[in-house]
Residue, then its C-alpha position, 0 to 999 in steps of 0.5 A: m333946409t335941416d328940418s326937411p325929411f330929406y335930411d332925417r337919415i343923415e341927422k340920425t346917423r351922424a357920427v362925428f362928435y366933438r369931445g366934451e361937446e354936444e352934437k351940433s344941429m348943422y356943421t360948417f366948413e370950418d367944423l370940417k376943417t377942424i375935424m380933419t385936423k383932429l383926425r390927422a393929429e398925433d392923438g387922432c385916428p390911426w387910419d387917417r394918420a396912416q394915409t398918403h396920397e397914394s394910399l387914398k387914390r383907390y378911395l377917391v376913384e371909388e367915391c367918384s363912382e358912387v357919386l355917378e351911381a347916385i346921379d344915375n339912380r336919381d337918388a338925391e339923398n345918396l348923392c348928398e352922402e356921396l358928395g360928402d365922401v368926395l369932399y372928405q377925399l379933398m379934405i384929407h388930400s389937402e391936409i396931407e399936403k399942408e402937413q408936408g408944407g404944401f397947399g391946404i384946403d384954403d388954397v384949393v378953394d382960392g384956386i377954384c374961385r379964381k378959375m371960375i371968375r376968370r373963366h366966366p367973364k360974362v358973369f364976373g367981367s374979367a378984364d383979361m378975357p373978352v366977354d364973348a370968349s367960351w370956356e374952351e377958348i379961355k382954357k386955350r389962352e391960359r395954356k398958351a400963356g402958361r398960366k398955372e393955378p396958384n399952388s396946384g401945379r396946373 
C-alpha cells in the first residue's frame, strides 16, 4: 500500500517527526495517540493546547465539508488527506475530554465497535436483537430501552 504512487505526495509532505528519531515509513494509530498527547502537553504546541471543544467546532464542520468535496470530485488522494483531518478532530476532542477526566479515544473506539456489533446481528449474531432486524429497527429498540453508548452520552 505504501509503495503506491497514490501515497507519493503524502510521503513527501509528511511533517510529523519524533524528536531525535527518523521519520517512519508508515505511522500507526498508536503513533497518532502519542503525537496528540505530545501536542497537548505542557511543552507541546501552543495552538493545540489552547483549543477547546467550542473553539474547534468550526474546524470540524470545515473538515467534514472538505471530505464531502473530495467525494464529489472523486479525488481519492484528497479524500485520504481530508479524512486524516477529520481524524485529527476526533483525536483532539477526545484528548481534551480525557484531560478533563472524561472519555478518551479508546472509549470512542470501544463505543463504535460495540454499536456496529449490536446493530449488525446478521453479521455478528447479536443475541439481544433478531437477525432480521434492520438498522432503524435496532436504533428504535435501543432508544425505547434507553440504551446509551458507554461514555458518549447517547
